N, C-alpha and C positions, 0 to 999 in steps of 0.2 A: 433478472439478476443484476446487481451492480458489479460490473466486472472491473471498473476503474473509477477513480475519483480524484479530484483535486482537493487536498486536505490542508488543514492547518498543521504544518509540520514543525513549527517553532515551539519548542518545549516551554519557552518563556511566556507564550500566549496563555497556556494553561495556568501558569503561576499568577499572571496578572488578572485573568478573567475569573478564576475559580478559587484562588488562594491555595492552589495545590502545591505539593512538594514533589520534587523530581527524584525518582529512585536512581541515583547516580551509580549505585553498585550494579544494577541490572543493565543500565546503559553502557557501563564500562565493559561488562561481560559480552555484550553484543558485538563490540568491535575488537575485543581483546584478541591479539594474535598469539595463539598457543598451539600446542602439538595436535590438538583435536580439531583445529579449524584451518582448512586449506583454501577455502574460498571466501571472498568478501561477502558479507551479508548484503542483501538487496535493500536499499533504503532510498526514499525520495532524496534527491540532492539537497533540497531545502532543509531536511533534518540534519544532514552532515554540516551544512553551512551554519546552522544555528549554534553548533558546538565549536565552530572554527572562528567565531567572532573574537577579536582580541579583548582583553580586559577582565575576563572572568576566570580567576585562578582555580575556582572550584571544579571546573571541567577541563583543566589543563591535561590531565591524563587521558581523557577521552579524545581531546583534540589531537594529541600526539599519535594515538592509535589510528585515527582517521587519516592523518597526514601520511603515515606509513603505508596505509592501504592505497592512498592516492599516488604516492611515489612509485609503488610497485606496479600499479595498474598502468601508469603512464609509460614506464619502462617496457612493459609487455606490449602495449599498443604501438610504441615506436618500433619495436622489432617486427610486429605485424605490418606496420606501414612500409618498412623497408622491403619486405617480401612482396607486398602488393604492388609497390612501385616497380620492382623488378619484373613482376608478372605483366604489368601494363607495358613496360618498355619492350618486353619480348613480343607481346601481341602486336604492338604498333610496328615493330620491325618486320614481322611476318606480313602485316597488311601492306606495308610499303613495297614488298617484293612480290608477294602472291596473295592477294585478298581471298579469304575464305570465311565461311560462316562461323567456323570454330574460332578463328582469330578475332573476328568481330565480337563474338560472344565473350571471349576472354577479356577483350578491351573494355566492354561494357561492365562486366562483373568487377574487374579490378578497379575501374574508375569509381563505381558505386561504393565499394568497400573502402577505398581511400578517403572518400568524402565522409563516410560514417566514422571512420577512425579519427579523422581530424576533428570532427565535431565533438567526439567523446573526450579527446585530449583537451580541447578548448574548454569544455565544461568542467573538467577536473582542475583546470588551472585558474579559472575565473573566480572572483569573490563576490561579484554582484549577483543578486537573486533575480531569476526570471520566473514567470508564472508556471511554466512547464516543470520547474524544479519541484513543485509540490504534488505532482502527479504520482499516484500509487496504483499498483496492480497486484493481483494475487501473488503471494510469495514475498511481498515487500514487508519490511518492518516499519511500523508506524507508532507514533505516541498515542496511547489510549489512556483515558481517565478512568480510574477505579476507586473504590473506597476500601480502606484498610484500617480497622480499629477506630472508625469514626473520622479518619482523615482522608482527604482526597489526594491521590497519588498518581503520578504520570509514569507509565511503564512502556517500554518498547515491546510491541507484539507483532507477530507475523500475521499478515492478512491471508489466512487459510488455517482454519482451526483443526488441530489434532486433539481430540478429546483424551483426557487422562485415562490411562489403562489400555489404550489402543496401541497396536504395534506401529513402528515407524513407517511401515509399508502402507499405512492407512492413507497417507498423502497421495500415493499413486492410485490406490483403489478408489478413492473418493475425492477427485480433484476439485469438486464443486463445493467443498465445505468452507468456502470464504463467505457464503451467504447462508442464512438460516431462515427458512420459511416460517411465518407465524403459525400456520396450520400444522406444523410438525414440531413445535417447541416441547410438547409433552411426550413426544415419541422419540425421534432421533436425538433431540437435544435435551432430554430430561435430566441429564447429569449436570447441565450448566444452567438451564432455565430455573429461576428462583434461587440460584446460588451464586454464580459468578457473572456479574453484569459489568459492562463497560460503556464508554461513550467515545465516539469518534467525531471530531469537528470537521465538517465538510463544506466547502464552498460550492462545488458543482460536481455532478457525477455523469458518467458515460455508460451507455448501453449499446449492445449490438442489436440492430434492428434490420429485418429483411425488407428491402425496398420493393417497389412494384415490379422491378425487373428481375426479382429473385435473388439479387446480389446483396451481400451484407454491407451495411454502412454503420458507422459509429455516430451515435447521436448524443449530443451534450445537453444536459438538463440543468438549469440554474434558477433558483428562486428569483422571481421578478423583483421582490422587495430587497434583494441583496443581503438578506440575513444569513448568518452562519447556521448551518444545519447541525443539530445535535442528534447524531445517529445512534440509536440503541444497538448495542452489541452484546454478544456472549463471548466469554473467553475461558481458556483452560490452561492449567499449569501441568504440562506433561513431563514425566520423569522416566528415564530408561531403567526398567527393573534390573537390567544386567550392569548398569552403571558405565556403559561404554560410550554413550552419546550424551551430550550436554542437555541440560533442562531446556524446555521450549515453552515460551509463552506465546499463545496464538489466539486469534479471535475471528469471529464471523459477524457480519452486519445482518441485522434482522430485516426481512422484507415482508411486505404486506400486499394486498390487492392494489392494483395501480391507481394512482390519481387519474381523474378523467382525462386531463390533458396529456398525461403520459401514455395512457391507453390509446388515445387518438393519434399519438405519434408512432404507435406500433409496438409498444412494449407492454409486457403483462405483469410487471412487478414494480414496486417502489420501496426504497429503504424508508424505515420509520424515523421520522423527525419529531422528537419529543419536545414538549414545552419545558422551558427552564424551571417552572415551578414544580415539575415532577422529577427533577434531577435526584433529589435525596431518596424518593420512593423507588426510583429505578436502580440506583447504585447500591442501595441497602435493602434488598428484597427480603420478604418473609416467605420462605418456601411453603409455609402452611396457608398462605393466602395468595394463590396465583391469580385469582380474579382481580385483585388490586393492580396487578401488572398489566392484565388485559385492559383494564380501565385506563391506564396510562396510554396504551396504544390507541384506544378509541378516542381519546382526547388529544391526539397528536396535532401538530401544526399542519396547516394546509396552504402553504404559499403556492401561488401559481407558478408551475415549473415551465419557464420558457425553454424552447428547444431549438437547436440548430445542428446542421451536419458538422461534425468536428473536422478540423483540418487534418 
């Protein structure tokens, strides 16, 4: 499974590369602070920053919402920082008078939390982009390219698909629905396969691999030729039949048998990286001709995926 990836999170990249239009209404709804939203949506920081660049009045409303979330989160973090600083001071005072394992453990935990909080605050305040800002995980909202009425459109979607018609509890019952196996597309994913297809732009992806010592390690896979991966996805538009929860756009990346070098590195699946010439066929599927979609998979790109242990 592809549990994480470093993606192209700048919506303008989709506009430049594919001539796509951005669904600003859906992006606005993603960050909109209303009575039904109490928690900030998880997004790669690079996506936030792409809307915070000055000079684009068309996204001013979105930028304002993101800044409000930033300000609120910084305030909450500063409160936590004060509490952890007090916790650290108490632990250090105890260690100075009567050293104990409990006090030493409190000192360590408080110190680690303080560093984590400071890093997050710094991330929320900086404007420059770093590579790690483009990292996404299950539950994150990412820009996905779809086709609507013959036009390419960019929409924000959650990386964990909740199929239409399923209850909201589906997320907890089936937490692995951020990936869709090729050999189960006409089974579990029959409602999406041949109907709602998308594309995710990926630079590099990460997998959990068990090492020789039996411990988990995170391995990073990157195309040797440096080309951007066009990852085939399925997506769904979920609506609450009771009308209590907001609509949800969500997607899953399709995985296939592993490329030889990925298998050699210890992982058993690889996301499907389609060729640019198959873009139209993939995004505008014919549900009556599923074989044509499998043909797209069979003619996928095979860049050599170099790997290394992720930091």
